[in-house]
C-alpha positions in Angstrom: -101.9 102.8 215.3 -100.9 103.1 218.9 -98.4 105.7 220.0 -95.2 104.6 221.8 -96.5 105.6 225.2 -99.7 103.5 224.9 -98.0 100.1 225.1 -98.2 98.8 228.7 -94.8 97.1 228.5 -91.8 97.0 226.2 -92.5 94.9 223.1 -91.3 94.2 219.7 -93.9 96.0 217.6 -95.2 94.3 214.4 -97.2 96.4 212.0 -99.0 94.2 209.4 -101.1 95.2 206.4 -104.8 94.4 206.6 -104.3 92.8 203.2 -102.2 89.9 204.4 -103.6 86.6 203.3 -100.7 84.3 204.5 -102.0 83.7 208.0 -100.0 80.6 208.7 -96.7 82.2 207.5 -97.5 85.3 209.5 -97.9 83.1 212.6 -94.4 81.7 212.1 -93.0 85.3 212.8 -94.6 85.5 216.2 -93.8 81.9 217.0 -90.1 82.7 216.4 -90.3 85.7 218.8 -92.1 83.6 221.4 -89.4 80.9 221.2 -86.9 83.5 222.3 -89.1 84.7 225.2 -89.6 88.3 224.1 -93.0 90.0 224.2 -94.5 91.5 221.1 -97.5 93.5 219.9 -99.3 93.2 216.6 -101.2 96.1 215.0 -103.1 95.9 211.8 -102.5 98.8 209.5 -103.6 100.3 206.2 -102.0 98.9 203.1 -98.4 100.1 202.9 -94.9 98.9 202.0 -93.2 96.6 204.5 -90.1 98.8 204.7 -92.3 101.8 205.9 -94.2 99.5 208.4 -91.0 98.0 209.8 -89.3 101.3 210.3 -92.4 102.9 211.9 -92.8 99.8 214.2 -89.2 100.2 215.3 -89.8 103.8 216.3 -92.9 102.8 218.3 -91.1 99.9 220.1 -89.3 100.6 223.5 -86.9 97.9 222.3 -86.3 99.9 219.1 -87.0 96.7 217.1 -89.9 96.5 214.7 -91.2 94.2 212.0 -93.3 95.3 209.1 -95.4 93.0 206.9 -96.7 94.9 203.9 -99.3 94.3 201.3 -96.2 93.7 199.1 -96.0 90.4 201.0 -92.5 91.2 202.3 -91.4 90.9 205.9 -89.0 93.6 207.0 -86.9 93.6 210.2 -85.9 97.1 211.2 -84.0 98.8 214.0 -84.7 102.4 215.0 -81.1 103.4 214.6 -81.0 102.3 210.9 -81.9 104.5 208.0 -85.5 103.9 206.9 -84.3 102.8 203.5 -81.8 100.3 204.9 -83.6 97.6 207.0 -81.7 94.8 208.6 -83.4 92.0 206.8 -86.2 91.5 204.3 -87.9 88.3 203.3 -90.8 87.2 201.2 -93.8 86.1 203.2 -94.2 83.1 200.9 -90.7 81.8 201.8 -90.2 78.5 203.6 -91.8 78.6 207.1 -88.6 77.9 208.9 -87.0 81.0 207.4 -90.0 83.1 208.5 -89.7 81.7 212.0 -86.0 82.6 212.0 -86.9 86.2 211.0 -89.1 86.4 214.2 -86.4 84.8 216.3 -83.8 87.3 214.9 -86.0 90.2 215.9 -86.0 88.8 219.5 -82.3 88.1 219.4 -81.6 91.6 218.3 -83.4 92.8 221.5 -81.4 90.3 223.6 -78.1 91.3 222.1 -77.2 87.7 221.1 -76.0 86.4 217.7 -78.6 86.2 215.0 -79.5 83.0 213.2 -78.6 82.5 209.6 -81.3 82.8 207.0 
């Protein structure tokens, strides 16, 4: 994984397990972020729980916002100031695509400081 100082610009960091099979649903996450106009970085990681990945991603992000997609097929939205065991949102990767896109959009909205969309 990259260290915080190796990103060339501030991004929402997404750590995703190498075991993820749901490519289309994963793309919905980044499309939600793109719609809000915030840059992101995706890093493939060893198999781990989404909660761990999301928290670690938030500590690596200059925005302090991270998403983790674990081999448990859960998407976790985390902020660096939250406890590792208390992520902001978690959602199954096999949920409806519009909900997954909202999860990405909410990560970007958290950065922008504007109200989050309802899941």
